[in-house]
C-alpha positions in Angstrom: 0.0 0.0 0.0 1.3 3.5 -0.7 2.2 5.5 2.4 -0.1 8.3 3.5 1.4 11.8 3.0 1.5 14.1 5.9 1.0 17.9 5.4 0.1 21.0 7.4 -3.1 20.8 9.3 -5.4 23.3 11.0 -7.7 22.0 13.8 -6.8 18.4 12.7 -7.7 19.0 9.1 -5.3 19.3 6.1 -4.8 22.9 4.9 -2.9 24.7 2.1 -2.5 27.9 4.1 1.2 28.9 3.8 1.1 30.4 7.3 0.5 27.0 8.8 3.2 24.3 8.8 5.6 22.0 10.6 9.3 22.4 11.2 11.5 19.3 11.6 14.0 19.2 14.6 17.1 21.2 13.8 15.5 22.9 10.8 14.1 26.4 10.2 11.4 27.9 8.1 11.3 31.5 6.7 8.1 33.5 6.1 7.9 36.5 3.8 5.9 39.5 5.0 4.4 41.7 2.3 3.8 45.4 3.2 1.5 47.5 1.0 1.0 50.9 2.7 -1.8 53.2 1.7 -0.3 56.5 3.1 3.0 57.8 4.6 2.1 57.2 8.3 3.7 54.7 10.6 2.4 51.2 10.8 2.6 48.6 13.6 1.4 45.0 13.8 2.0 42.0 16.1 2.2 38.6 14.5 1.2 35.7 16.9 3.1 32.5 16.3 1.3 29.5 17.9 3.0 26.1 18.4 1.8 23.0 20.1 3.2 24.2 23.4 3.3 28.0 23.4 2.5 31.3 21.7 4.9 34.2 21.2 4.6 37.6 19.5 6.7 38.9 16.6 6.2 42.7 16.4 6.4 44.4 13.0 7.0 48.1 12.7 7.1 50.2 9.5 8.2 53.8 9.8 6.8 56.2 7.3 8.0 59.7 6.5 9.9 61.3 9.4 9.8 64.9 10.7 13.0 66.9 10.1 13.8 69.9 12.3 16.0 72.7 11.2 18.0 74.0 14.1 21.6 75.4 14.6 24.2 72.8 15.4 25.9 75.1 18.0 24.6 77.9 20.3 27.2 80.0 22.0 26.3 82.4 24.8 28.0 85.7 25.6 30.2 85.9 28.7 27.8 85.8 31.7 28.4 86.9 35.3 28.0 84.2 37.9 24.4 83.8 39.2 23.1 85.9 36.3 21.3 84.7 33.1 22.0 85.2 29.4 19.3 84.5 26.8 19.7 83.3 23.2 16.7 83.1 20.9 16.7 80.6 18.0 14.1 79.5 15.5 13.2 75.8 15.0 11.5 74.9 11.7 9.9 71.7 10.5 11.4 71.0 7.1 10.2 67.4 6.9 7.1 65.9 5.4 5.4 64.9 8.7 4.0 66.7 11.7 6.7 66.9 14.4 6.2 66.5 18.1 9.5 67.3 19.9 11.0 67.9 23.3 14.2 69.6 24.3 16.4 67.7 26.8 18.7 70.3 28.3 21.3 69.8 31.1 22.1 72.4 33.7 23.1 75.2 33.7 21.2 75.6 30.4 17.5 75.7 29.9 15.0 75.9 26.9 11.6 77.5 26.9 9.2 76.1 25.8 10.7 72.7 26.6 8.4 70.9 24.1 6.2 71.7 21.1 4.4 70.6 18.0 5.1 71.9 14.4 3.2 71.1 11.3 5.0 70.8 8.0 6.6 74.1 7.1 5.8 75.8 10.5 8.4 77.4 12.7 8.6 78.7 16.3 11.0 80.6 18.5 12.9 78.9 21.3 14.4 80.8 24.2 17.7 79.3 25.5 19.0 80.4 28.8 22.5 80.1 30.4 22.7 80.5 34.2 26.2 79.8 35.5 26.6 79.4 39.3 30.4 79.8 39.1 33.1 81.1 36.9 34.5 79.0 34.1 33.6 77.5 30.7 30.5 75.4 30.4 29.9 72.9 27.5 26.9 70.6 27.1 24.8 68.9 24.5 21.1 69.5 24.1 19.0 66.7 22.6 15.9 67.3 20.5 13.7 64.2 20.8 11.2 63.8 18.0 9.7 60.5 19.2 10.0 56.8 18.4 11.8 55.8 15.2 13.6 59.2 14.9 17.2 59.6 16.0 17.5 62.6 18.4 19.3 65.7 17.1 22.2 67.0 19.1 22.9 70.7 19.6 26.1 71.9 21.2 25.8 74.6 24.0 28.7 76.6 25.2 29.0 79.6 27.6 31.5 81.3 29.9 30.8 82.3 33.5 32.7 85.4 34.8 32.7 87.8 37.7 31.1 91.3 37.6 32.6 94.4 39.2 30.4 94.5 42.2 31.3 94.5 45.9 31.1 96.2 49.3 32.6 99.6 50.2 33.9 98.1 53.5 34.6 94.8 55.1 33.3 95.5 58.6 31.2 98.0 60.6 32.2 99.0 64.1 29.3 100.3 66.2 29.6 103.0 68.7 29.2 102.1 72.4 25.5 101.7 73.1 23.5 101.6 76.2 21.5 98.4 76.9 18.1 98.5 75.2 19.2 101.5 73.1 19.9 101.6 69.4 22.9 102.7 67.2 23.0 102.7 63.4 25.7 102.4 60.9 25.6 101.9 57.1 27.6 100.2 54.4 27.1 100.2 50.6 26.8 97.6 47.9 28.7 99.1 44.9 27.9 98.0 41.3 30.5 99.0 38.7 29.2 96.5 36.1 26.8 96.8 33.2 24.0 94.7 34.7 21.5 95.1 37.5 22.9 93.3 40.6 20.5 91.8 43.1 21.7 90.9 46.5 20.6 89.3 49.8 22.2 89.4 53.2 22.6 85.8 54.4 23.4 84.0 57.6 25.7 81.3 56.1 28.7 81.4 53.9 27.4 79.5 50.8 24.4 77.6 49.3 25.8 74.2 50.4 25.6 75.3 54.1 22.1 76.5 53.4 21.0 73.1 52.2 22.7 71.4 55.2 20.8 73.7 57.6 17.5 72.8 55.9 18.4 69.1 56.0 19.3 69.2 59.7 16.0 70.9 60.5 14.1 68.2 58.6 15.9 65.4 60.3 15.4 67.0 63.8 11.7 67.3 63.0 11.4 63.7 61.8 13.3 62.4 64.8 11.5 64.3 67.5 8.1 65.4 66.3 5.7 65.3 69.2 2.2 63.8 69.0 -0.9 65.3 70.5 -0.3 63.6 73.8 3.4 64.6 74.1 4.9 61.4 72.7 6.8 60.8 69.5 5.2 58.8 66.8 7.5 55.9 67.5 6.3 55.8 71.1 2.6 55.6 70.3 2.4 51.8 69.8 4.0 50.9 73.2 1.8 53.4 74.9 -1.3 51.7 73.4 -0.1 48.3 74.6 0.3 49.6 78.1 -3.3 51.0 78.0 -4.5 47.6 76.7 -2.9 45.8 79.7 -4.3 48.1 82.2 -7.3 46.2 83.7 -8.6 49.3 85.4 -9.1 51.0 82.0 -12.7 51.5 81.1 -12.0 51.1 77.4 -10.0 48.6 75.4 -8.2 48.8 72.0 -8.1 46.0 69.5 -5.7 45.9 66.5 -8.1 47.8 64.2 -8.4 50.6 66.8 -4.6 50.8 67.1 -4.2 50.9 63.3 -6.7 53.6 63.0 -5.0 55.7 65.7 -1.5 55.2 64.2 -2.9 55.8 60.8 -4.2 59.2 61.9 -0.9 60.0 63.6 1.0 59.1 60.4 -1.3 61.3 58.3 -0.9 64.2 60.7 2.9 63.7 60.8 3.1 63.6 57.0 1.0 66.8 56.7 3.3 68.6 59.2 6.3 67.3 57.3 5.0 68.6 54.0 4.3 72.0 55.6 7.9 72.0 57.0 9.4 71.2 53.6 7.4 74.0 52.0 8.4 76.4 54.8 12.1 75.5 54.5 12.0 75.8 50.7 10.6 79.3 51.0 13.0 80.4 53.7 15.9 82.2 52.2 17.9 81.9 55.4 18.5 85.7 55.6 20.6 87.2 58.3 19.1 87.1 61.9 20.8 88.0 65.2 19.6 88.9 68.7 21.7 92.1 68.9 22.0 93.2 65.3 19.5 93.8 62.5 20.1 94.6 58.8 17.7 96.6 56.6 16.9 96.0 53.9 17.9 92.3 53.7 17.6 92.2 49.9 17.6 94.7 47.1 19.0 95.5 43.7 21.7 97.9 42.5 21.5 99.5 39.1 24.6 99.6 36.9 27.1 102.3 38.0 25.2 102.9 41.3 25.4 102.2 45.0 22.9 100.8 47.5 23.0 101.8 51.1 22.3 99.1 53.8 21.7 100.0 57.4 23.0 98.0 60.4 21.3 98.5 63.7 22.8 97.5 67.0 20.3 97.0 69.9 22.0 95.1 72.8 20.1 93.5 75.6 23.1 92.8 77.7 26.3 94.6 78.5 29.6 93.5 76.9 31.1 93.2 73.5 29.1 91.6 70.7 30.2 90.3 67.4 28.2 89.0 64.4 29.1 87.9 60.9 26.9 88.0 57.8 27.4 87.3 54.1 26.2 89.3 51.1 25.1 87.0 48.3 25.2 89.3 45.2 24.6 88.4 41.5 27.8 88.6 39.5 30.1 87.3 42.3 30.9 83.6 42.6 31.2 83.6 46.4 29.3 85.4 49.0 31.0 88.5 50.3 32.1 88.3 54.0 31.0 91.2 56.1 
């Protein structure tokens, strides 16, 4: 008898469908995918390959016309004083054949506004690039323009120089006259601006921004470690206190685990609320100069180019004896705060 031929089957029945077949051990089979687009958009499809034991997906992606953005390859900023900003305006244009959705990925100390946008074919928009150096020196970075999946990001070079401006104090210290207890004596010093930009200043307690952040962090840690609850205990002491009350046979009320969780949950919510309020308060606190015997007014201001700004120091002692205090003037255009 002639042998029976075996061929591809579907649901146990022979079929001539080329997408159905068998593969012998150690062999392979190739399938040809035919793509007939009807427009220039992107296409995506998932092919499901089913075997006797498993199923797996083969993704197929077809990228149509791509957007193309016209933007300078390099943006150079003018020399910029420390803690000041320089602005460069450039035009980005869609010269491709597809609508472009893009985003600017910019490292510090550079920034781009707006940071993202959408341009139809042939449209253009202005982009404002900013350079804000914190210290003196040359800054170089690369800005990426991301146009989405399937399009390689464009890279734009950014370069700028940070420098110091001719701004400072007219003196390094102020010596107050002998003053009676609970009386007041005033002296002044000046912030002098010999540069060509407006210089804003603040009178600070600490020597630099790093110490400011350390002070905020210490305040947050102290609050988290010793925040009192409504009954005078810390949050970590609330659970043992509840157990002690449960063991007290003379107590008129008892707590089960659900009551304990509710109480601790309320304490945790209250603690988190106070923590968020503290974080907001610390972020808004500029850590300006404060002292029991000295006060400075104003604590912040701005000096026009070629001008001077007078600041008043008031001495109001509560005790007899010599008193010393140190403050730091943080002024735009100078890398470090000015010791005073």
